[in-house]
C-alpha positions in Angstrom: 32.5 188.0 85.7 31.6 191.0 83.6 30.7 194.5 84.6 30.0 193.8 88.3 33.5 192.2 88.6 35.0 195.5 87.4 32.9 197.4 89.8 33.9 195.1 92.7 37.6 195.3 91.6 37.4 199.1 91.5 35.7 199.2 95.0 38.5 197.0 96.4 41.2 199.3 95.1 39.3 202.4 96.4 38.7 200.8 99.8 42.3 199.8 100.2 43.7 203.1 98.9 41.5 205.0 101.3 42.2 202.9 104.3 44.7 204.0 107.0 46.7 200.9 108.0 47.1 200.7 111.8 50.8 199.7 111.7 53.7 199.0 109.3 52.9 195.3 108.8 49.3 196.1 107.8 50.7 198.9 105.5 52.9 196.3 103.8 49.9 194.0 103.3 47.9 196.9 101.9 50.6 197.5 99.4 50.7 193.8 98.5 46.9 193.7 98.0 47.0 196.8 95.8 49.9 195.4 93.7 47.9 192.1 93.3 44.9 194.0 92.1 46.9 196.1 89.7 48.5 193.0 88.2 45.4 190.8 88.2 42.0 192.0 86.8 40.7 188.6 88.0 42.2 189.1 91.4 38.8 189.1 93.2 37.8 185.6 92.2 38.5 182.2 93.8 39.8 181.0 90.4 42.7 183.4 90.6 45.9 181.7 91.6 48.1 181.7 93.6 46.1 184.2 95.6 42.8 186.1 95.5 40.9 188.7 97.6 38.3 187.5 100.1 36.1 189.4 102.5 35.1 188.6 106.0 33.3 190.0 109.0 33.8 189.9 112.8 30.2 190.1 114.0 29.8 191.8 117.4 26.6 192.1 119.5 24.9 195.5 119.9 26.8 196.1 123.1 30.2 195.4 121.6 30.9 192.8 124.3 30.6 189.5 122.4 31.7 188.2 119.1 30.1 185.5 116.9 32.5 182.9 115.7 32.1 179.9 113.4 33.7 176.5 114.0 34.6 176.1 110.3 33.9 172.6 108.8 36.9 172.6 106.5 39.5 174.4 108.7 38.3 173.0 112.0 39.0 176.2 114.0 36.9 179.1 115.4 37.0 181.9 112.8 35.2 185.1 111.8 32.4 184.7 109.2 33.3 185.4 105.6 34.6 184.0 102.3 34.8 184.4 98.6 33.5 187.3 96.6 30.6 186.4 94.2 29.5 187.7 90.9 26.7 189.8 92.3 28.9 191.6 94.8 29.7 195.2 94.0 31.6 196.2 97.2 34.0 194.4 99.5 32.0 195.6 102.5 28.8 194.2 100.8 30.5 190.9 100.3 31.4 190.7 104.0 27.9 191.6 105.0 26.4 189.0 102.6 28.7 186.3 104.0 27.9 187.2 107.6 24.2 187.1 106.8 24.4 183.8 104.9 26.5 182.1 107.5 24.5 183.2 110.5 21.0 184.0 109.2 21.1 187.1 111.5 18.9 190.0 110.3 19.5 193.7 110.9 23.3 193.5 110.5 25.2 196.8 109.9 28.7 197.1 108.7 31.5 199.6 109.2 32.8 200.1 105.6 36.4 200.7 106.7 38.4 197.5 107.1 39.6 196.6 110.6 42.6 194.6 109.3 44.0 192.6 106.4 45.1 188.9 106.7 47.0 187.0 104.1 46.9 183.3 104.8 47.4 180.0 102.9 44.6 177.5 102.7 45.6 174.0 103.6 42.3 172.2 102.9 39.2 172.4 100.7 38.8 173.6 97.1 41.3 176.4 97.5 44.1 174.3 99.1 47.5 175.8 98.3 46.0 179.2 97.4 46.4 182.3 99.5 43.4 184.4 100.7 44.0 188.1 100.7 41.3 188.7 103.3 39.9 192.1 104.0 38.2 192.0 107.4 35.3 194.2 108.5 33.4 195.0 111.7 29.7 194.0 111.5 27.2 194.7 114.3 24.1 192.6 115.1 21.5 195.2 115.9 18.2 193.2 115.6 19.0 190.2 117.8 21.5 187.5 118.4 19.6 184.3 117.5 21.7 182.6 114.7 21.3 179.5 112.6 24.3 177.3 111.9 25.0 177.1 108.1 26.2 174.0 106.2 29.7 175.6 106.2 30.0 175.3 110.0 30.1 172.7 112.7 28.9 175.3 115.1 28.4 179.0 115.7 28.7 180.6 119.1 28.8 184.0 120.9 31.9 184.5 123.0 32.7 187.3 125.4 35.6 189.3 124.1 37.5 188.6 127.3 36.7 184.8 127.3 37.6 183.6 123.8 38.3 180.1 122.7 41.7 179.1 121.4 42.1 181.2 118.3 44.6 181.5 115.4 46.8 184.6 115.9 45.1 186.5 113.0 41.6 186.0 114.5 42.9 187.1 117.9 44.5 190.2 116.2 41.1 190.9 114.5 39.3 190.7 117.9 41.9 193.0 119.5 41.7 195.6 116.7 37.9 195.5 116.8 37.9 196.0 120.5 40.2 198.9 120.1 38.0 200.4 117.4 34.9 200.0 119.5 36.6 201.9 122.4 37.4 204.8 120.0 33.8 205.0 118.7 31.4 204.5 121.7 28.2 202.7 120.8 24.8 204.3 121.4 21.9 202.0 121.7 18.3 203.0 121.1 15.5 201.2 122.9 
């Protein structure tokens, strides 16, 4: 994965070292991720086993009132957008933004470069079955519109009001809750 892999690896370490975990559990995950990256120079790539770093994005509309979720084909649940890092990625935030754009075809997305939360979870299906994703989850805002296109990775995409979500895995629910909290701390200003 060459030089960009080293740049991405370095950005992951820098991002995690500079991030203030919101609670003790998140702090323990942060320490686990950093230990993984210290021990595994290949720790960013899907070929790394038993775990590897991934990057995802909870996309919110410009008003911060709705979230865009994907009904994932392999997992069969409503999830945030995201996935594996690729050779051209140089930052974790950039990987999350790329994934959000690829999976929704939304334009004009903006990303908060500070993670919202970390989620370590085992994959039970697909090409990574049995491996653990060390997911770094970001907040992405749709600023240019909300008309999406469903990608081949999804059964469906849909906007959900934050107060009327479908049945979600606890980690996705936590991501929405933490995102909502972040949005209340940093009020949004919309230009016309």
